[in-house]
DRENDO-1510 file (C-alpha; in Angstrom, 1 decimal, always signed):
<recs>
REC; n; res; u; v; w
REC; 1; MET; +148.2; +160.0; +79.1 .
REC; 2; THR; +149.7; +156.7; +80.3 .
REC; 3; GLU; +151.2; +154.6; +77.5 .
REC; 4; LYS; +149.9; +151.0; +77.1 .
REC; 5; PHE; +152.3; +148.1; +76.7 .
REC; 6; TYR; +150.0; +145.1; +77.1 .
REC; 7; GLU; +147.9; +145.2; +74.0 .
REC; 8; GLU; +145.5; +142.7; +72.5 .
REC; 9; PRO; +147.4; +139.8; +70.8 .
REC; 10; ILE; +148.1; +140.3; +67.1 .
REC; 11; ASP; +147.1; +136.7; +66.5 .
REC; 12; ALA; +144.9; +134.8; +69.0 .
REC; 13; TYR; +146.5; +131.5; +67.9 .
REC; 14; LEU; +150.0; +132.8; +69.0 .
REC; 15; PRO; +149.2; +135.4; +71.6 .
REC; 16; GLN; +152.9; +135.8; +72.6 .
REC; 17; ASN; +154.1; +136.5; +69.0 .
REC; 18; GLY; +154.1; +139.7; +67.1 .
REC; 19; ASN; +154.4; +143.3; +68.2 .
REC; 20; HIS; +152.6; +146.6; +68.0 .
REC; 21; GLY; +153.8; +150.0; +67.0 .
REC; 22; TYR; +155.8; +149.5; +63.8 .
REC; 23; ARG; +155.9; +147.7; +60.5 .
REC; 24; VAL; +159.2; +146.1; +59.3 .
REC; 25; SER; +160.2; +146.5; +55.7 .
REC; 26; ARG; +163.6; +144.8; +55.7 .
REC; 27; TYR; +165.8; +142.5; +57.6 .
REC; 28; GLU; +169.6; +142.3; +57.0 .
REC; 29; LEU; +171.1; +139.4; +58.9 .
REC; 30; GLU; +174.9; +138.8; +59.2 .
REC; 31; LEU; +175.4; +135.4; +60.8 .
REC; 32; GLU; +178.4; +133.3; +61.7 .
REC; 33; TYR; +177.7; +129.6; +62.6 .
REC; 34; ARG; +180.1; +127.0; +64.0 .
REC; 35; VAL; +178.7; +123.6; +63.1 .
REC; 36; ALA; +180.8; +121.5; +65.6 .
REC; 37; SER; +179.7; +123.6; +68.6 .
REC; 38; ASN; +176.2; +124.8; +67.3 .
REC; 39; ARG; +177.3; +128.3; +68.1 .
REC; 40; LEU; +175.5; +131.2; +66.3 .
REC; 41; ALA; +176.7; +134.9; +66.4 .
REC; 42; GLY; +174.5; +137.5; +64.6 .
REC; 43; ARG; +174.0; +141.1; +63.7 .
REC; 44; ALA; +170.4; +141.9; +62.7 .
REC; 45; ALA; +169.7; +145.3; +61.1 .
REC; 46; ILE; +165.9; +145.9; +61.0 .
REC; 47; THR; +164.3; +148.7; +59.0 .
REC; 48; ALA; +160.8; +149.7; +60.0 .
REC; 49; VAL; +158.3; +152.6; +60.2 .
REC; 50; THR; +156.5; +153.4; +63.4 .
REC; 51; THR; +152.7; +153.2; +63.3 .
REC; 52; GLU; +152.2; +155.1; +66.6 .
REC; 53; ALA; +154.2; +157.3; +68.9 .
REC; 54; ARG; +155.6; +155.2; +71.8 .
REC; 55; SER; +158.7; +155.1; +74.0 .
REC; 56; ARG; +159.3; +151.4; +73.7 .
REC; 57; PHE; +159.2; +148.7; +71.0 .
REC; 58; ALA; +159.5; +144.9; +71.3 .
REC; 59; LEU; +161.0; +142.2; +69.1 .
REC; 60; ASP; +160.6; +138.4; +69.4 .
REC; 61; LEU; +163.8; +136.6; +70.3 .
REC; 62; SER; +164.4; +133.3; +72.0 .
REC; 63; GLN; +166.1; +133.3; +75.5 .
REC; 64; SER; +168.7; +130.8; +74.2 .
REC; 65; LEU; +170.3; +133.8; +72.4 .
REC; 66; SER; +172.0; +136.6; +74.4 .
REC; 67; VAL; +171.9; +140.2; +73.3 .
REC; 68; PHE; +175.1; +142.3; +73.7 .
REC; 69; LYS; +174.2; +145.6; +72.1 .
REC; 70; VAL; +171.2; +147.4; +70.6 .
REC; 71; PHE; +171.3; +150.6; +68.5 .
REC; 72; VAL; +168.3; +152.6; +67.3 .
REC; 73; ASN; +168.5; +155.1; +64.4 .
REC; 74; GLY; +172.3; +155.2; +64.5 .
REC; 75; THR; +172.5; +156.7; +68.0 .
REC; 76; LYS; +174.4; +155.3; +71.0 .
REC; 77; ALA; +173.3; +152.1; +72.5 .
REC; 78; ALA; +169.6; +152.0; +73.5 .
REC; 79; ARG; +168.3; +150.5; +76.8 .
REC; 80; TYR; +166.8; +147.1; +76.5 .
REC; 81; THR; +165.4; +144.1; +78.4 .
REC; 82; HIS; +165.3; +140.5; +77.2 .
REC; 83; GLN; +162.7; +138.4; +79.1 .
REC; 84; ARG; +160.2; +135.7; +78.2 .
REC; 85; GLY; +161.1; +135.7; +74.5 .
REC; 86; LYS; +160.7; +139.5; +74.1 .
REC; 87; LEU; +163.5; +142.0; +73.4 .
REC; 88; THR; +162.0; +145.3; +74.6 .
REC; 89; ILE; +163.9; +148.4; +73.4 .
REC; 90; THR; +163.7; +151.9; +74.7 .
REC; 91; PRO; +165.2; +154.4; +72.2 .
REC; 92; VAL; +167.1; +157.4; +73.5 .
REC; 93; GLN; +164.5; +159.7; +71.9 .
REC; 94; ARG; +160.8; +159.1; +71.5 .
REC; 95; ILE; +159.9; +158.4; +67.9 .
REC; 96; PRO; +156.7; +159.9; +66.4 .
REC; 97; ALA; +154.2; +158.0; +64.4 .
REC; 98; GLY; +155.3; +157.5; +60.9 .
REC; 99; GLY; +159.0; +157.9; +61.9 .
REC; 100; ALA; +161.9; +155.8; +60.8 .
REC; 101; LEU; +162.9; +153.0; +63.1 .
REC; 102; ALA; +166.3; +151.4; +62.3 .
REC; 103; ILE; +167.3; +148.8; +64.9 .
REC; 104; VAL; +170.6; +147.0; +65.1 .
REC; 105; VAL; +170.9; +144.0; +67.4 .
REC; 106; GLN; +174.1; +142.2; +68.2 .
REC; 107; TYR; +173.6; +138.7; +69.7 .
REC; 108; ALA; +175.0; +135.2; +70.1 .
REC; 109; GLY; +174.3; +131.9; +71.7 .
REC; 110; THR; +173.4; +128.3; +71.1 .
REC; 111; PRO; +170.2; +128.3; +69.0 .
REC; 112; ARG; +167.6; +125.8; +70.0 .
REC; 113; PRO; +164.1; +125.0; +68.7 .
REC; 114; ILE; +161.2; +126.7; +70.4 .
REC; 115; ARG; +158.7; +124.4; +72.1 .
REC; 116; GLY; +155.0; +124.7; +71.5 .
REC; 117; PRO; +151.8; +122.8; +71.0 .
REC; 118; TRP; +153.1; +121.7; +67.6 .
REC; 119; GLY; +156.4; +120.3; +68.9 .
REC; 120; GLU; +159.8; +122.0; +68.4 .
REC; 121; VAL; +160.2; +124.5; +65.6 .
REC; 122; GLY; +163.0; +126.8; +64.5 .
REC; 123; TRP; +166.8; +126.2; +64.4 .
REC; 124; GLU; +167.6; +122.5; +64.6 .
REC; 125; GLU; +170.9; +120.7; +64.7 .
REC; 126; LEU; +171.4; +117.8; +62.2 .
REC; 127; THR; +173.9; +115.0; +62.4 .
REC; 128; GLU; +176.2; +117.2; +60.4 .
REC; 129; GLY; +174.9; +120.7; +59.9 .
REC; 130; ALA; +171.6; +122.6; +60.7 .
REC; 131; LEU; +168.2; +123.4; +59.3 .
REC; 132; VAL; +165.5; +126.0; +60.2 .
REC; 133; ALA; +161.9; +124.9; +60.2 .
REC; 134; GLY; +160.1; +128.0; +61.2 .
REC; 135; GLN; +156.4; +127.3; +60.9 .
REC; 136; PRO; +154.6; +128.8; +62.8 .
REC; 137; ASN; +156.7; +130.6; +65.4 .
REC; 138; GLY; +160.3; +129.4; +65.0 .
REC; 139; ALA; +161.9; +132.5; +63.5 .
REC; 140; ALA; +162.7; +133.9; +66.9 .
REC; 141; SER; +165.0; +130.9; +67.6 .
REC; 142; TRP; +167.7; +132.5; +65.3 .
REC; 143; PHE; +167.0; +136.2; +64.8 .
REC; 144; PRO; +165.1; +139.1; +66.4 .
REC; 145; CYS; +161.9; +139.8; +64.5 .
REC; 146; ASP; +158.2; +140.7; +64.4 .
REC; 147; ASP; +157.1; +137.1; +64.3 .
REC; 148; HIS; +153.6; +136.8; +62.9 .
REC; 149; PRO; +152.4; +135.8; +59.4 .
REC; 150; GLY; +151.1; +139.2; +58.4 .
REC; 151; SER; +154.5; +140.9; +58.9 .
REC; 152; LYS; +156.3; +140.5; +55.5 .
REC; 153; ALA; +159.6; +142.1; +54.6 .
REC; 154; SER; +162.5; +141.8; +52.2 .
REC; 155; TYR; +165.7; +140.1; +53.4 .
REC; 156; ARG; +169.4; +139.9; +53.0 .
REC; 157; ILE; +170.9; +136.9; +54.7 .
REC; 158; SER; +174.6; +136.5; +55.0 .
REC; 159; ILE; +175.9; +133.3; +56.7 .
REC; 160; THR; +179.6; +132.5; +57.4 .
REC; 161; ALA; +180.2; +128.8; +58.1 .
REC; 162; ASP; +183.1; +126.3; +57.8 .
REC; 163; SER; +184.1; +125.9; +54.2 .
REC; 164; PRO; +183.3; +122.2; +53.7 .
REC; 165; TYR; +179.6; +123.0; +54.2 .
REC; 166; TYR; +177.1; +124.2; +51.7 .
REC; 167; VAL; +174.8; +127.0; +52.9 .
REC; 168; VAL; +171.4; +127.8; +51.5 .
REC; 169; ALA; +169.0; +130.6; +52.4 .
REC; 170; ASN; +166.0; +132.3; +50.9 .
REC; 171; GLY; +166.3; +134.1; +47.6 .
REC; 172; VAL; +169.2; +134.3; +45.1 .
REC; 173; LEU; +172.8; +133.7; +46.0 .
REC; 174; THR; +174.4; +137.1; +45.2 .
REC; 175; HIS; +177.9; +136.7; +46.7 .
REC; 176; LYS; +180.2; +134.0; +47.9 .
REC; 177; ARG; +183.6; +134.7; +49.6 .
REC; 178; VAL; +186.1; +132.1; +50.8 .
REC; 179; LYS; +188.5; +133.3; +53.5 .
REC; 180; ALA; +190.8; +130.9; +55.3 .
REC; 181; SER; +188.7; +127.9; +56.5 .
REC; 182; GLN; +185.4; +129.7; +56.2 .
REC; 183; THR; +183.0; +130.7; +53.5 .
REC; 184; THR; +180.5; +133.5; +53.5 .
REC; 185; TRP; +177.3; +133.1; +51.5 .
REC; 186; VAL; +175.0; +136.1; +50.8 .
REC; 187; TYR; +171.4; +135.6; +49.7 .
REC; 188; GLU; +169.0; +138.3; +48.7 .
REC; 189; GLN; +165.2; +137.8; +49.0 .
REC; 190; PRO; +163.6; +140.9; +47.5 .
REC; 191; GLU; +160.0; +139.7; +47.5 .
REC; 192; PRO; +158.2; +140.2; +50.8 .
REC; 193; MET; +158.5; +137.2; +53.1 .
REC; 194; ALA; +156.8; +136.3; +56.4 .
REC; 195; THR; +159.3; +135.6; +59.2 .
REC; 196; TYR; +158.3; +131.9; +59.6 .
REC; 197; LEU; +159.3; +131.3; +56.0 .
REC; 198; ALA; +162.9; +132.6; +56.5 .
REC; 199; THR; +165.3; +129.7; +56.6 .
REC; 200; VAL; +169.0; +128.6; +56.6 .
REC; 201; GLN; +170.1; +125.1; +55.6 .
REC; 202; ILE; +173.7; +124.0; +56.2 .
REC; 203; GLY; +175.1; +120.6; +55.4 .
REC; 204; PRO; +177.6; +118.4; +53.4 .
REC; 205; TYR; +175.7; +119.2; +50.1 .
REC; 206; GLN; +176.4; +119.7; +46.5 .
REC; 207; LYS; +174.3; +121.7; +44.1 .
REC; 208; GLN; +172.8; +120.4; +40.8 .
REC; 209; ARG; +170.7; +122.2; +38.2 .
REC; 210; ILE; +167.3; +120.8; +37.2 .
REC; 211; GLU; +166.4; +121.1; +33.6 .
REC; 212; ALA; +163.1; +122.9; +32.9 .
REC; 213; ALA; +160.2; +121.1; +31.2 .
REC; 214; PRO; +158.3; +122.5; +28.2 .
REC; 215; GLY; +155.7; +125.0; +29.5 .
REC; 216; ALA; +157.6; +125.6; +32.8 .
REC; 217; GLY; +158.9; +129.0; +31.6 .
REC; 218; ARG; +162.3; +130.1; +32.5 .
REC; 219; VAL; +162.1; +129.4; +36.2 .
REC; 220; PRO; +165.6; +128.3; +37.4 .
REC; 221; MET; +165.3; +125.1; +39.4 .
REC; 222; GLN; +168.0; +123.5; +41.5 .
REC; 223; ALA; +168.7; +120.9; +44.1 .
REC; 224; VAL; +171.1; +120.9; +47.0 .
REC; 225; LEU; +171.7; +117.4; +48.5 .
REC; 226; PRO; +174.3; +114.9; +49.7 .
REC; 227; PRO; +176.1; +113.3; +46.7 .
REC; 228; ARG; +175.1; +109.8; +48.0 .
REC; 229; LEU; +171.5; +110.6; +47.2 .
REC; 230; ARG; +171.8; +111.9; +43.7 .
REC; 231; VAL; +170.8; +108.8; +41.8 .
REC; 232; ARG; +167.6; +108.3; +43.9 .
REC; 233; PHE; +166.9; +112.0; +43.8 .
REC; 234; ASP; +167.1; +112.1; +40.0 .
REC; 235; HIS; +164.4; +109.4; +39.9 .
REC; 236; ASP; +162.2; +110.4; +42.8 .
REC; 237; PHE; +162.1; +114.1; +42.0 .
REC; 238; GLY; +162.5; +113.7; +38.3 .
REC; 239; ARG; +159.0; +115.0; +37.5 .
REC; 240; GLN; +159.3; +118.3; +39.3 .
REC; 241; PRO; +159.8; +120.2; +36.0 .
REC; 242; GLN; +156.5; +118.8; +34.8 .
REC; 243; MET; +154.9; +119.8; +38.1 .
REC; 244; MET; +156.1; +123.3; +37.7 .
REC; 245; ALA; +154.6; +123.5; +34.2 .
REC; 246; GLU; +151.3; +122.1; +35.4 .
REC; 247; PHE; +151.0; +124.4; +38.4 .
REC; 248; GLN; +151.9; +127.5; +36.4 .
REC; 249; ARG; +149.1; +126.5; +34.0 .
REC; 250; CYS; +146.6; +126.1; +36.9 .
REC; 251; PHE; +147.8; +128.8; +39.3 .
REC; 252; GLY; +149.6; +131.4; +37.2 .
REC; 253; PRO; +153.3; +132.3; +37.0 .
REC; 254; TYR; +155.7; +131.0; +39.6 .
REC; 255; PRO; +156.0; +133.9; +42.1 .
REC; 256; PHE; +159.8; +133.9; +42.8 .
REC; 257; GLU; +163.1; +134.1; +41.0 .
REC; 258; VAL; +164.3; +130.5; +41.7 .
REC; 259; TYR; +163.0; +127.3; +43.2 .
REC; 260; THR; +165.4; +125.2; +45.3 .
REC; 261; VAL; +164.9; +121.8; +46.8 .
REC; 262; VAL; +167.2; +120.8; +49.7 .
REC; 263; VAL; +167.5; +117.2; +50.8 .
REC; 264; THR; +169.2; +116.7; +54.2 .
REC; 265; ASP; +171.5; +113.8; +55.0 .
REC; 266; ASP; +169.2; +113.0; +57.9 .
REC; 267; ASP; +165.7; +111.6; +57.8 .
REC; 268; LEU; +162.9; +114.1; +58.4 .
REC; 269; GLU; +159.4; +113.2; +59.7 .
REC; 270; ILE; +157.8; +115.6; +57.2 .
REC; 271; PRO; +159.0; +118.0; +54.5 .
REC; 272; LEU; +159.4; +121.6; +55.4 .
REC; 273; GLU; +158.3; +124.7; +53.5 .
REC; 274; ALA; +160.2; +128.0; +53.1 .
REC; 275; GLN; +159.9; +130.8; +50.6 .
REC; 276; GLY; +161.5; +129.7; +47.4 .
REC; 277; LEU; +162.6; +126.4; +48.9 .
REC; 278; SER; +161.4; +123.1; +50.0 .
REC; 279; ILE; +163.3; +120.9; +52.4 .
REC; 280; PHE; +163.1; +117.1; +52.4 .
REC; 281; GLY; +164.8; +114.3; +54.4 .
REC; 282; ALA; +167.0; +111.5; +53.0 .
REC; 283; ASN; +164.0; +109.2; +53.6 .
REC; 284; HIS; +162.0; +111.1; +51.0 .
REC; 285; CYS; +164.5; +109.7; +48.4 .
REC; 286; ASP; +163.2; +106.1; +48.5 .
REC; 287; GLY; +163.8; +105.2; +44.8 .
REC; 288; VAL; +160.1; +104.5; +44.1 .
REC; 289; ARG; +158.7; +108.1; +44.1 .
REC; 290; GLY; +157.0; +107.4; +47.4 .
REC; 291; ALA; +157.1; +111.1; +48.3 .
REC; 292; GLU; +155.8; +112.5; +45.0 .
REC; 293; ARG; +152.5; +113.9; +46.5 .
REC; 294; LEU; +154.6; +115.7; +49.1 .
REC; 295; ILE; +156.9; +117.1; +46.4 .
REC; 296; ALA; +153.8; +118.5; +44.7 .
REC; 297; HIS; +152.4; +119.8; +48.0 .
REC; 298; GLU; +155.6; +121.7; +48.9 .
REC; 299; LEU; +155.9; +123.2; +45.4 .
REC; 300; ALA; +152.3; +124.4; +45.6 .
REC; 301; HIS; +153.1; +126.3; +48.8 .
REC; 302; GLN; +155.2; +128.7; +46.8 .
REC; 303; TRP; +151.9; +130.1; +45.5 .
REC; 304; PHE; +149.6; +129.3; +48.5 .
REC; 305; GLY; +151.4; +130.1; +51.7 .
REC; 306; ASN; +154.5; +131.9; +50.5 .
REC; 307; SER; +153.4; +134.4; +47.9 .
REC; 308; LEU; +149.9; +134.6; +49.4 .
REC; 309; THR; +150.3; +134.4; +53.2 .
REC; 310; VAL; +147.5; +134.4; +55.7 .
REC; 311; ARG; +147.2; +137.5; +58.0 .
REC; 312; GLN; +145.8; +135.3; +60.8 .
REC; 313; TRP; +146.6; +131.6; +61.5 .
REC; 314; ARG; +142.9; +130.8; +61.7 .
REC; 315; ASP; +142.8; +130.9; +57.9 .
REC; 316; ILE; +145.5; +128.2; +57.6 .
REC; 317; TRP; +143.2; +126.3; +55.2 .
REC; 318; LEU; +144.2; +128.9; +52.5 .
REC; 319; HIS; +147.7; +127.3; +52.7 .
REC; 320; GLU; +147.2; +123.7; +53.4 .
REC; 321; GLY; +143.8; +123.1; +51.7 .
REC; 322; PHE; +145.2; +124.6; +48.5 .
REC; 323; ALA; +148.5; +122.6; +48.7 .
REC; 324; CYS; +146.6; +119.4; +49.4 .
REC; 325; TYR; +144.3; +120.1; +46.4 .
REC; 326; ALA; +147.4; +120.6; +44.3 .
REC; 327; GLU; +148.4; +117.0; +45.1 .
REC; 328; TRP; +145.1; +115.8; +43.5 .
REC; 329; ILE; +145.7; +118.1; +40.5 .
REC; 330; TRP; +149.1; +116.6; +40.0 .
REC; 331; SER; +147.8; +113.0; +40.5 .
REC; 332; GLU; +145.4; +113.6; +37.6 .
REC; 333; ALA; +147.9; +115.4; +35.4 .
REC; 334; SER; +150.5; +112.6; +35.9 .
REC; 335; GLY; +148.2; +109.8; +34.9 .
REC; 336; GLY; +147.1; +108.7; +38.4 .
REC; 337; PRO; +143.6; +108.9; +39.9 .
REC; 338; SER; +141.6; +112.0; +38.9 .
REC; 339; ALA; +141.1; +114.9; +41.3 .
REC; 340; ASP; +137.5; +113.9; +41.6 .
REC; 341; ALA; +138.5; +110.3; +42.6 .
REC; 342; MET; +141.0; +111.6; +45.1 .
REC; 343; ALA; +138.3; +114.0; +46.5 .
REC; 344; ARG; +135.8; +111.2; +47.0 .
REC; 345; SER; +138.3; +108.9; +48.6 .
REC; 346; ALA; +139.3; +111.8; +51.0 .
REC; 347; HIS; +135.6; +112.4; +51.7 .
REC; 348; GLN; +135.1; +108.8; +52.7 .
REC; 349; LEU; +138.1; +109.0; +55.0 .
REC; 350; LEU; +136.8; +112.2; +56.7 .
REC; 351; ALA; +133.3; +110.7; +57.1 .
REC; 352; ARG; +134.8; +108.1; +59.5 .
REC; 353; ARG; +136.5; +110.8; +61.7 .
REC; 354; PRO; +135.0; +113.0; +64.4 .
REC; 355; ARG; +133.4; +116.2; +63.1 .
REC; 356; ASP; +135.1; +118.5; +65.7 .
REC; 357; ILE; +137.0; +121.0; +63.6 .
REC; 358; LEU; +135.7; +124.2; +62.0 .
REC; 359; LEU; +137.7; +124.8; +58.9 .
REC; 360; ALA; +137.5; +128.6; +59.0 .
REC; 361; ASP; +138.7; +128.6; +62.6 .
REC; 362; PRO; +140.1; +125.2; +63.7 .
REC; 363; GLY; +141.9; +126.5; +66.8 .
REC; 364; PRO; +145.6; +126.6; +67.5 .
REC; 365; ARG; +146.0; +123.0; +68.5 .
REC; 366; SER; +144.2; +121.7; +65.4 .
REC; 367; MET; +145.5; +124.1; +62.8 .
REC; 368; PHE; +147.9; +121.5; +61.4 .
REC; 369; ASP; +145.4; +118.6; +61.8 .
REC; 370; ASP; +145.0; +116.5; +58.6 .
REC; 371; THR; +141.3; +117.3; +58.6 .
REC; 372; VAL; +142.2; +120.9; +57.8 .
REC; 373; TYR; +144.2; +119.8; +54.8 .
REC; 374; LYS; +141.7; +117.3; +53.5 .
REC; 375; ARG; +138.6; +119.3; +54.2 .
REC; 376; GLY; +140.2; +122.4; +52.8 .
REC; 377; ALA; +140.9; +120.5; +49.6 .
REC; 378; LEU; +137.4; +119.2; +49.5 .
REC; 379; THR; +136.1; +122.7; +49.9 .
REC; 380; LEU; +138.0; +123.7; +46.7 .
REC; 381; HIS; +136.7; +120.6; +44.9 .
REC; 382; ALA; +133.1; +121.5; +45.8 .
REC; 383; LEU; +133.8; +125.0; +44.6 .
REC; 384; ARG; +135.2; +123.6; +41.3 .
REC; 385; LEU; +132.1; +121.5; +40.8 .
REC; 386; ALA; +130.0; +124.5; +41.4 .
REC; 387; LEU; +131.9; +126.9; +39.0 .
REC; 388; GLY; +133.1; +124.5; +36.4 .
REC; 389; ASP; +136.8; +124.0; +35.4 .
REC; 390; THR; +137.2; +127.1; +33.3 .
REC; 391; LYS; +135.9; +129.5; +35.9 .
REC; 392; PHE; +137.5; +127.7; +38.8 .
REC; 393; PHE; +141.0; +127.9; +37.4 .
REC; 394; ALA; +140.5; +131.4; +36.2 .
REC; 395; LEU; +139.6; +132.2; +39.8 .
REC; 396; LEU; +142.8; +130.6; +41.1 .
REC; 397; ARG; +145.0; +132.5; +38.7 .
REC; 398; ASP; +143.2; +135.8; +39.6 .
REC; 399; TRP; +143.6; +135.0; +43.3 .
REC; 400; THR; +147.4; +134.5; +43.0 .
REC; 401; ALA; +147.8; +137.5; +40.7 .
REC; 402; ARG; +145.7; +139.9; +42.7 .
REC; 403; TYR; +147.3; +139.2; +46.1 .
REC; 404; ARG; +150.8; +138.3; +44.8 .
REC; 405; HIS; +153.4; +138.7; +47.6 .
REC; 406; GLY; +150.6; +139.9; +49.9 .
REC; 407; SER; +148.5; +138.9; +52.9 .
REC; 408; VAL; +145.1; +137.2; +52.5 .
REC; 409; SER; +142.0; +136.1; +54.5 .
REC; 410; THR; +139.2; +133.7; +54.0 .
REC; 411; GLU; +136.8; +136.6; +53.4 .
REC; 412; GLU; +138.9; +137.9; +50.5 .
REC; 413; PHE; +138.9; +134.5; +48.8 .
REC; 414; THR; +135.1; +134.0; +49.2 .
REC; 415; ASP; +134.4; +137.5; +48.0 .
REC; 416; LEU; +136.5; +137.0; +44.9 .
REC; 417; ALA; +135.0; +133.6; +44.2 .
REC; 418; GLY; +131.6; +135.2; +44.2 .
REC; 419; HIS; +132.5; +137.2; +41.1 .
REC; 420; TYR; +133.0; +133.9; +39.2 .
REC; 421; ALA; +129.7; +132.3; +40.3 .
REC; 422; GLU; +126.3; +132.6; +38.5 .
REC; 423; ALA; +124.5; +131.9; +41.8 .
REC; 424; PRO; +125.3; +132.9; +45.4 .
REC; 425; LEU; +127.9; +130.7; +47.1 .
REC; 426; ARG; +126.8; +131.4; +50.7 .
REC; 427; GLU; +125.3; +127.9; +51.2 .
REC; 428; LEU; +128.6; +126.3; +50.0 .
REC; 429; TRP; +130.7; +128.4; +52.4 .
REC; 430; ASP; +128.3; +127.9; +55.3 .
REC; 431; GLU; +128.5; +124.1; +54.9 .
REC; 432; TRP; +132.2; +123.7; +54.2 .
REC; 433; LEU; +133.8; +126.5; +56.1 .
REC; 434; TYR; +131.5; +127.4; +59.0 .
REC; 435; ALA; +129.9; +124.1; +60.0 .
REC; 436; ARG; +131.4; +121.0; +61.6 .
REC; 437; SER; +129.2; +118.5; +59.9 .
REC; 438; LEU; +130.6; +117.0; +56.7 .
REC; 439; PRO; +128.5; +118.0; +53.6 .
REC; 440; ASN; +128.0; +115.6; +50.7 .
REC; 441; LEU; +130.1; +116.2; +47.6 .
REC; 442; PRO; +128.1; +117.2; +44.6 .
REC; 443; THR; +128.2; +114.7; +41.7 .
REC; 444; ALA; +130.9; +115.4; +39.2 .
</recs>
């Protein structure tokens, strides 16, 4: 029987991303980065299990990085090709279904962002340092991977960089070693993480601890930022501990071991999300808390997007609609306009816009459109009005607990919500998720 190599896309929104035939359980990345020359050298050890017998396997990896050696299951170098963003590997021996697949890739090059319909994503140079903004398909700009949101694995990320620079990656810093003019930083991310949420942040930063607020539990919170921004940061981000307490009350326990905020020395157009981290630009420290709704939005992504990650990008409202609704929850909790007032203002805004996006399947070019954010949040508010506050927030806590560190879909959320409703919710879902016309909001 002839073996197939051109299968159906794993995700229709990103048909070139993701690979068949295996499931990754762990990435161990050993990286060395030269800031002045933007030169990256890496060794990626990937642990996986095959899901079918085949003679070849593929990984996503940008063409700006050159591959030098590939090993499979500890044997001598495997044959490989690297074309059009795919590293295709042919092991010496065919591996049966359910077999161990341990791949080691040695590579180097000048990392560059990946161009797509959403601009450039991935590894990006800063004025002094670098950042990774991986959503939705930027992971392949800096390491070989199975790059789609349903592929979650644990990580160890080791980065060696010039000693004046502070380096941040996902998870907990477990080891730091200084040798001559370089420092190696080792981070462990034990909770499963989608590839687009993996990140490295390098810059002239200092770390400071953020004191927890009552009700925030024992979640360690810290900031990494240029010293010049510290005074503004302390004011602009000063209510983060209260946010953490409020969101844990509404959404359930914080799902990771630590929460880190990075502020770059450069301005950024928008904040960036990563697992266990949020990344802001210097412009988000304006001294007047002008970015506070964005601070709430990025923190909420730790539950909605990072712990609970969509299997398919068409369900992106489960990330962005929930994070947008968290902005409204925080507005009310912090003494600003109520969530209901924010919802009605957003509804008036959407009523003036074209009705051309289907929330449950917006299409790849519209998946980050502001309509997805606002209409997603309005869908949740309509659900809250239908269920009442007690059942609504019980549903959210059940949702985050039941699928903690897992992959989710719209159907799973609507099915779970049905258990909290006294009457069928089909009309609500049909109007808000599966129709383009804008329904009226029920009265509060």
